[in-house]
C-alpha positions in Angstrom: 8.9 -13.2 18.3 12.2 -11.7 17.1 11.1 -12.1 13.5 7.8 -10.4 14.3 9.5 -7.3 15.8 11.9 -7.1 12.8 9.1 -7.3 10.3 7.1 -4.9 12.4 9.9 -2.3 12.5 10.7 -2.6 8.8 7.0 -2.4 7.7 6.2 0.5 10.1 9.2 2.6 8.9 8.4 1.9 5.2 4.7 2.6 5.5 5.1 5.7 7.7 7.8 7.1 5.4 5.6 6.8 2.3 2.6 8.1 4.3 4.7 11.2 5.4 5.8 11.8 1.8 2.2 11.4 0.6 0.7 13.8 3.2 3.4 16.4 2.5 3.5 16.3 -1.3 0.8 14.1 -3.0 -2.4 14.3 -0.9 -3.7 17.2 -2.9 -3.1 15.7 -6.4 -6.4 15.7 -8.2 -8.2 16.7 -5.1 -12.0 16.9 -5.4 -14.2 18.3 -2.6 -17.2 16.3 -3.7 -15.5 13.0 -4.0 -12.8 12.1 -1.4 -9.9 9.8 -2.1 -6.4 10.6 -3.2 -5.5 9.9 -6.8 -1.9 8.9 -5.8 -1.8 7.0 -2.5 1.8 6.1 -2.0 1.5 3.9 1.2 -0.3 1.3 -0.9 3.1 0.3 -2.2 4.1 -0.6 1.4 0.9 -2.6 1.8 1.8 -4.6 -1.4 5.5 -5.1 -0.9 5.5 -5.8 2.9 2.5 -8.1 2.8 4.1 -10.1 -0.1 7.3 -10.3 1.9 6.0 -10.9 5.4 2.4 -12.0 5.0 -0.1 -11.1 7.8 2.8 -10.0 10.1 2.9 -6.7 8.1 -0.8 -5.8 8.9 -0.4 -4.7 12.6 2.6 -2.5 11.8 0.7 -0.7 9.0 -2.4 -0.2 11.1 -0.1 1.2 13.9 1.6 3.5 11.4 -1.9 4.8 10.2 -2.8 5.4 13.9 0.4 7.4 14.5 0.0 9.4 11.3 -3.7 10.3 11.8 -3.4 10.9 15.5 -0.3 13.0 15.7 0.1 14.5 12.2 -3.4 14.8 10.6 -5.7 15.1 13.6 -6.9 18.6 12.5 -7.8 17.5 9.0 -11.5 16.8 8.8 -11.2 15.0 5.5 -8.6 12.5 6.8 -9.9 12.1 10.3 -13.6 12.4 11.3 -13.7 13.8 14.8 -10.5 12.1 16.0 -9.2 8.6 15.6 -12.1 6.2 16.4 -13.2 2.7 16.0 -14.5 3.7 12.6 -11.1 4.9 11.6 -9.5 1.8 13.0 -11.9 -0.4 11.0 -11.2 1.3 7.7 -7.5 1.2 8.3 -7.6 -2.5 9.2 -9.6 -3.2 6.0 -7.3 -1.2 3.8 -4.1 -2.7 5.3 -5.6 -6.2 4.9 -6.6 -5.7 1.3 -3.3 -7.2 -0.1 -3.6 -10.2 2.1 -7.2 -10.7 0.9 -5.9 -10.4 -2.7 -3.3 -13.1 -2.0 -5.9 -15.4 -0.4 -8.2 -14.8 -3.4 -5.4 -15.7 -5.8 -4.6 -18.8 -3.7 -8.2 -20.0 -3.9 -8.0 -19.4 -7.7 -5.0 -21.8 -8.0 -2.1 -19.3 -7.7 0.7 -19.7 -5.2 4.1 -18.2 -4.3 5.3 -21.8 -3.7 5.0 -24.2 -6.6 2.9 -27.3 -6.1 1.2 -29.7 -8.5 -1.4 -28.0 -10.7 -0.8 -24.5 -9.1 0.1 -21.4 -11.1 3.4 -19.9 -9.7 3.5 -16.3 -8.6 6.9 -14.7 -8.4 7.5 -11.8 -6.1 10.2 -10.4 -8.4 7.8 -10.5 -11.4 6.4 -7.0 -12.0 3.4 -8.4 -13.9 2.5 -10.5 -10.9 3.0 -7.6 -8.5 0.8 -5.4 -10.7 -1.9 -8.1 -10.6 -1.8 -8.1 -6.8 -1.8 -4.3 -6.7 -4.9 -4.1 -9.0 -6.9 -6.7 -7.1 -6.0 -5.3 -3.6 -6.8 -1.8 -4.8 -10.2 -3.0 -6.1 -10.9 -4.8 -2.7 -10.0 -1.6 -0.8 -12.1 0.6 -3.1 -15.2 -1.5 -3.0 -15.2 -2.8 0.6 -13.7 0.3 2.0 -16.4 2.4 0.3 -19.1 0.0 1.7 -17.6 0.2 5.2 -17.5 4.0 5.0 -21.1 4.0 3.8 -22.2 1.8 6.8 -20.2 3.6 9.5 -20.4 7.3 8.6 -22.9 9.8 7.3 -21.1 10.0 3.9 -23.1 9.0 0.8 -20.3 7.1 -1.0 -20.6 7.7 -4.7 -19.2 5.1 -7.2 -16.8 7.8 -8.4 -15.3 7.9 -4.9 -14.8 4.1 -5.0 -13.1 4.6 -8.4 -10.8 7.3 -7.0 -9.7 5.1 -4.1 -9.0 2.2 -6.4 -7.1 4.3 -9.0 -5.2 6.2 -6.2 -3.9 2.9 -4.7 -2.8 1.6 -8.1 -1.1 4.8 -9.2 0.5 5.4 -5.8 2.0 1.9 -5.8 3.2 2.3 -9.4 4.9 5.6 -8.7 6.8 4.1 -5.7 7.8 0.9 -7.7 8.9 3.0 -10.7 11.0 5.3 -8.5 12.6 2.3 -6.7 13.4 0.6 -10.1 15.0 3.8 -11.4 17.1 4.3 -8.2 18.1 0.6 -8.2 19.1 0.8 -11.9 21.2 3.9 -11.3 22.8 2.3 -8.2 23.8 -0.8 -10.2 25.2 1.4 -13.1 27.2 3.4 -10.6 28.7 0.2 -9.0 29.5 -1.2 -12.5 31.2 2.1 -13.5 33.3 2.1 -10.3 34.2 -1.5 -10.9 35.3 -0.8 -14.4 37.4 2.2 -13.3 39.2 0.0 -10.7 40.0 -2.5 -13.4 41.5 0.1 -15.7 43.6 1.5 -12.9 
């Protein structure tokens, strides 16, 4: 139970932080009134990273973060919330937040695994190519099945271009966050190395 609360807190804070940055700065990038869907959806990075680290434990925290964001910070936006947070919004949030877990299950069925076993192809969480593969598959799942769910539960006529926007938005949003984290980590390591060298010289 302690592990669940720890993972819940970390995932919630990461997802909500990225959601807040997205809603403040990136939600209008490439906006199209005819075809909804952000072209740079930053919170998908939290879906990918937290699900890869914590598995299904991350899903409730991300759904909760969606609820907090949509209920208290975007309730007046008709594009993000249709007549208030409802069962429909919850269903779409649950599907989107589960997309990475579905991608991991699909890869596992296909013979991939994070833990090596006989005749299994090993996935490494630190390998950017593998993370990119998980990102693309999960974004595709979210785009296709999220579009289908929206079509079935709302009055929207979901165009294939909308599905494409959701898919691309998840991929680009995740890549932007990963690239930013990589640059920041590299700069941090360079700073530590420089300070270490300066201490040696002194």
